[in-house]
C-alpha positions as CSV (number, residue, x, y, z in Angstrom):
1,M,52.5,142.2,-25.4
2,R,51.4,145.6,-25.1
3,S,49.0,147.1,-22.7
4,R,45.0,145.9,-23.1
5,I,43.7,149.0,-20.7
6,G,40.3,150.2,-21.4
7,V,40.2,147.8,-24.4
8,E,36.7,146.8,-24.4
9,A,35.5,150.8,-23.8
10,A,37.8,151.9,-26.9
11,L,36.6,149.0,-29.3
12,G,32.8,149.6,-28.7
13,A,31.7,152.3,-30.8
14,L,34.8,152.0,-33.1
15,W,34.0,148.0,-33.7
16,S,29.7,149.7,-34.7
17,V,31.1,152.6,-37.5
18,W,33.7,149.7,-38.8
19,L,30.9,147.2,-39.0
20,A,28.4,149.6,-40.5
21,T,30.4,150.5,-43.0
22,A,32.6,147.7,-44.2
23,G,30.2,144.9,-43.3
24,C,30.2,142.3,-40.9
25,C,33.7,139.8,-41.3
26,G,34.8,141.7,-44.0
27,G,31.9,142.2,-46.6
28,A,32.8,144.6,-48.5
29,P,34.6,144.1,-51.9
30,L,38.7,143.6,-51.4
31,I,41.5,145.2,-53.7
32,V,44.9,143.2,-52.7
33,D,47.9,144.5,-53.0
34,T,50.7,142.3,-52.7
35,D,54.4,141.7,-52.9
36,M,54.3,138.2,-53.9
37,A,55.9,135.9,-51.4
38,L,54.8,132.3,-50.5
39,D,52.3,133.7,-47.3
40,D,50.9,136.2,-50.2
41,V,49.8,133.7,-52.0
42,R,48.2,131.3,-49.8
43,A,46.4,134.7,-48.3
44,I,45.2,134.8,-52.1
45,A,43.7,130.9,-52.2
46,L,42.2,131.8,-48.9
47,L,40.6,135.1,-49.8
48,S,39.4,133.3,-52.9
49,S,37.8,130.4,-51.4
50,S,35.6,132.4,-49.3
51,R,31.9,132.8,-50.2
52,T,31.5,136.3,-48.5
53,L,34.7,138.1,-49.5
54,A,35.1,139.5,-53.5
55,I,38.7,140.2,-55.0
56,I,37.6,143.0,-57.1
57,A,41.4,144.2,-57.8
58,V,45.1,142.7,-57.4
59,V,47.8,145.3,-57.8
60,T,51.9,143.8,-56.8
61,S,54.8,146.1,-54.9
62,D,58.3,146.1,-55.0
63,G,59.0,143.7,-51.7
64,S,60.0,140.3,-51.8
65,S,59.3,139.7,-55.4
66,G,60.4,142.6,-57.9
67,A,56.9,144.3,-59.5
68,R,57.8,142.8,-63.0
69,A,58.0,139.3,-61.4
70,G,55.5,139.6,-58.6
71,Y,52.7,140.6,-61.2
72,E,53.9,137.6,-63.4
73,S,53.4,135.1,-60.9
74,A,49.8,137.3,-59.7
75,V,48.5,136.8,-63.5
76,R,49.2,132.6,-63.0
77,V,47.8,132.4,-59.7
78,L,45.0,134.4,-60.4
79,R,44.5,132.0,-63.7
80,A,44.7,129.1,-61.1
81,L,42.0,130.2,-58.8
82,G,39.4,130.6,-62.0
83,L,39.8,135.0,-61.1
84,D,41.3,135.0,-64.8
85,R,38.8,138.7,-65.3
86,V,39.6,140.4,-62.2
87,P,42.0,143.0,-63.2
88,I,45.6,143.5,-62.1
89,G,48.0,146.4,-62.4
90,M,52.1,146.6,-61.5
91,G,53.5,149.2,-58.7
92,P,56.8,151.0,-59.3
93,S,60.5,149.8,-58.6
94,L,62.1,150.7,-55.5
95,D,65.4,151.8,-55.0
96,A,66.1,149.7,-52.3
97,P,68.4,145.8,-52.5
98,P,66.5,142.9,-53.2
99,P,65.6,141.1,-50.0
100,P,67.7,137.5,-49.5
101,W,65.0,135.5,-50.2
102,R,63.8,137.0,-53.8
103,G,64.9,134.1,-55.4
104,L,62.7,131.3,-53.9
105,S,59.9,134.7,-54.2
106,E,60.0,134.8,-57.7
107,A,60.4,131.2,-58.5
108,L,57.0,130.6,-56.4
109,G,58.0,126.2,-56.6
110,W,56.2,126.8,-60.6
111,S,58.4,123.7,-61.4
112,A,56.6,121.9,-58.8
113,I,52.8,122.3,-60.4
114,V,54.0,122.9,-64.0
115,S,51.8,119.8,-65.2
116,S,48.6,120.9,-62.7
117,G,47.0,123.4,-64.9
118,P,46.7,126.5,-66.4
119,G,47.7,128.7,-63.5
120,T,51.4,127.4,-64.6
121,Q,51.6,128.8,-68.1
122,P,53.5,132.2,-68.8
123,A,51.5,135.6,-68.0
124,Q,49.8,137.0,-71.1
125,R,49.0,139.9,-70.2
126,E,50.7,142.7,-71.5
127,P,51.4,145.7,-71.0
128,P,50.9,145.5,-67.0
129,A,47.9,148.4,-66.3
130,D,49.2,151.0,-63.8
131,A,49.0,150.1,-60.2
132,V,47.5,153.4,-59.1
133,S,45.2,153.1,-62.4
134,V,43.5,149.8,-61.2
135,I,43.1,151.0,-57.4
136,A,41.5,153.8,-59.1
137,G,39.0,152.0,-61.3
138,A,38.1,149.9,-58.7
139,L,37.4,152.4,-56.2
140,R,35.2,154.6,-58.8
141,D,33.4,150.9,-59.9
142,S,32.8,149.5,-56.7
143,A,29.1,150.1,-55.6
144,A,30.2,149.7,-51.7
145,P,33.1,151.0,-49.6
146,V,36.6,148.7,-50.6
147,D,37.9,146.5,-48.1
148,Y,41.8,147.3,-48.8
149,V,43.8,144.5,-47.9
150,C,48.0,145.2,-48.3
151,L,50.3,141.7,-48.1
152,G,53.3,143.5,-48.9
153,P,54.6,147.7,-48.6
154,L,52.3,150.4,-48.7
155,T,53.7,152.0,-51.9
156,N,50.8,152.1,-54.2
157,L,48.7,152.9,-51.7
158,A,50.5,155.8,-50.7
159,Q,50.7,157.5,-54.5
160,L,47.2,156.5,-54.7
161,I,46.8,159.0,-51.9
162,H,49.0,161.5,-52.4
163,E,47.6,161.7,-56.2
164,K,43.7,161.0,-55.8
165,P,43.2,161.8,-52.1
166,E,39.2,161.7,-52.7
167,L,39.4,158.0,-53.6
168,A,40.4,157.5,-50.5
169,T,37.1,158.4,-49.0
170,R,35.7,155.0,-51.2
171,I,38.4,152.7,-48.8
172,A,36.3,151.2,-45.9
173,R,39.6,149.9,-43.9
174,V,42.9,149.1,-44.7
175,L,44.0,145.5,-43.7
176,Y,47.8,145.8,-43.4
177,V,50.5,143.1,-42.2
178,G,52.6,145.2,-40.3
179,S,52.8,148.5,-37.9
180,T,54.2,151.8,-38.2
181,R,57.1,154.2,-36.9
182,P,57.9,155.1,-34.0
183,D,57.5,151.1,-33.3
184,P,60.8,149.7,-32.8
185,T,59.7,146.5,-34.7
186,P,57.3,147.5,-37.4
187,G,57.8,144.8,-39.6
188,W,59.1,144.0,-43.0
189,N,56.9,145.6,-45.2
190,T,57.5,148.7,-43.4
191,L,60.8,149.2,-43.2
192,R,60.4,148.2,-47.0
193,D,59.1,151.4,-47.8
194,P,59.0,153.8,-44.3
195,S,57.9,157.0,-46.3
196,S,54.3,155.1,-47.9
197,T,53.5,153.9,-44.3
198,D,53.9,157.1,-43.1
199,R,51.6,158.8,-45.7
200,V,49.2,156.0,-45.2
201,F,49.3,155.9,-41.5
202,G,49.0,160.0,-41.1
203,A,45.5,159.7,-44.0
204,D,42.3,159.7,-42.3
205,I,41.3,156.4,-43.2
206,A,40.7,153.3,-40.8
207,I,43.2,151.0,-40.5
208,C,43.8,147.8,-39.0
209,A,47.1,146.6,-38.3
210,F,48.6,143.0,-38.2
211,D,51.6,143.4,-35.5
212,M,52.3,140.1,-34.4
213,D,55.0,138.3,-32.8
214,D,56.2,135.3,-34.3
215,P,54.9,133.0,-31.3
216,D,51.8,134.4,-31.9
217,V,51.0,133.3,-35.5
218,L,50.0,130.4,-36.7
219,R,52.9,128.5,-37.9
220,F,52.4,126.8,-42.1
221,D,54.0,123.1,-41.1
222,S,54.6,119.8,-42.8
223,G,51.2,118.8,-41.1
224,L,48.6,122.3,-41.9
225,W,50.5,121.4,-45.5
226,Q,49.6,118.1,-46.0
227,E,45.9,118.6,-44.6
228,V,45.4,121.4,-47.0
229,G,46.6,118.8,-49.6
230,H,43.4,116.5,-49.2
231,V,40.6,119.6,-49.7
232,E,39.6,119.3,-53.2
233,S,39.5,122.4,-54.7
234,A,41.6,124.6,-56.6
235,A,42.6,126.8,-53.9
236,A,43.8,123.8,-51.4
237,Q,45.5,122.4,-54.8
238,L,47.1,125.3,-55.6
239,I,49.0,126.0,-52.1
240,Y,50.0,122.4,-51.8
241,G,51.4,121.7,-55.0
242,L,53.5,125.6,-54.6
243,H,55.3,123.7,-51.0
244,R,56.1,120.6,-53.0
245,D,59.3,122.1,-54.3
246,S,62.1,120.8,-52.5
247,R,63.6,124.6,-51.4
248,V,60.2,124.6,-49.9
249,Q,59.8,121.1,-48.1
250,A,63.1,121.7,-46.8
251,L,62.0,124.9,-45.4
252,L,58.5,123.3,-43.9
253,R,60.8,120.5,-42.3
254,E,62.7,123.3,-40.1
255,R,59.2,125.0,-39.8
256,H,60.3,127.9,-41.1
257,F,56.9,129.6,-42.3
258,R,53.9,131.0,-40.4
259,A,50.8,132.4,-41.5
260,W,51.6,136.0,-41.2
261,D,49.5,137.5,-44.5
262,E,46.8,134.3,-44.1
263,T,46.0,136.1,-40.6
264,V,43.9,139.0,-42.7
265,P,41.4,136.0,-44.4
266,L,41.0,134.2,-41.4
267,Y,40.2,137.8,-39.0
268,L,38.0,138.6,-42.0
269,H,36.6,134.7,-42.0
270,D,36.3,134.8,-37.9
271,P,37.1,137.7,-35.9
272,A,37.0,135.9,-32.6
273,I,40.3,134.3,-33.3
274,A,42.0,137.7,-32.4
275,H,42.0,140.2,-29.6
276,P,41.6,143.8,-30.9
277,E,43.6,146.2,-29.3
278,P,43.2,150.0,-29.8
279,F,46.2,151.3,-32.2
280,P,48.4,153.9,-30.1
281,G,47.6,157.2,-31.5
282,R,45.4,156.1,-34.3
283,P,41.3,156.9,-33.4
284,R,40.3,155.1,-36.4
285,G,42.7,152.0,-35.9
286,I,42.9,148.9,-34.3
287,R,45.9,146.7,-34.0
288,I,45.8,142.6,-34.2
289,G,48.9,141.4,-32.1
290,A,48.3,137.7,-31.7
291,V,45.7,135.1,-32.4
292,D,44.7,132.0,-31.3
293,V,46.2,129.7,-32.8
294,D,43.8,126.3,-32.8
295,A,41.3,128.8,-33.6
296,A,43.1,130.2,-36.8
297,R,44.4,126.4,-37.7
298,N,40.3,125.5,-38.1
299,A,39.5,128.4,-40.0
300,Y,42.7,127.8,-42.3
301,L,41.3,124.3,-43.3
302,A,37.1,125.7,-42.9
303,I,37.8,128.4,-45.8
304,L,39.6,126.0,-48.1
305,K,36.6,123.6,-47.5
306,Q,33.9,126.1,-48.8
307,R,32.2,125.9,-52.3
308,R,31.7,129.2,-53.9
309,S,28.7,129.7,-55.6
310,G,30.1,131.9,-58.6
311,R,33.1,134.0,-59.0
312,P,33.1,137.7,-59.1
């Protein structure tokens, strides 16, 4: 773990500014940027369950899933969650080889829930909207500053900053699952598109980087999966159904999955699960390097058990 000398003093003034602009516990509306891996879907399900959060747009990037496949999966996920009206945009394809796990990410276990509801039907939104256009429209239309939750590579946000820098001022903060160079272990999202990460981290924008090591992250294991299955909500049942796939079950038995991306909604729900520290070299940056895994597990189930009074 990195040194935490002077953390309390450094965070005092910083946190007061962020709470004034972004709202306590992430009360600002959200844009979700995702490459649609399984932990992305779990994170989106958690974000959709919170009474205090509102997803106002979703855009997909080329990462764990390809840009097109991720877009089609996002359409089905939002439909299953009752968020059909949320705009969805598709980012560009990258000139990079696919990761070894892409086949699993793109399959997403749909066969395991083929009879469970409309969210499993083929995507119908044609043609896909451009990601930057969707982000720009959401930022312009929002009455309040927007939190930008990035669960995959920062390709789309970097493009927005390059093409429409004036709209970046509408972003309250970026919550990014990854770190940046010269960090020796910046994370897969950063390594997928390092130039975009450099552009975003070089901009005048508040960033909360979720930069955690394996032992410091909640495991999404068979026990947690079974507990999720007992929750009677669309979000919980989507998570449960997707993980019934035989390939996913094998990974659950191996304790393969960790709640990397879910840490963002867990932190927005209860900031006390983590201990932020200043991000080196960024006056408007903080880093989440570890979470209290027991508190995170409790928060996971608490979010899914919330009953929303309405949908955005």
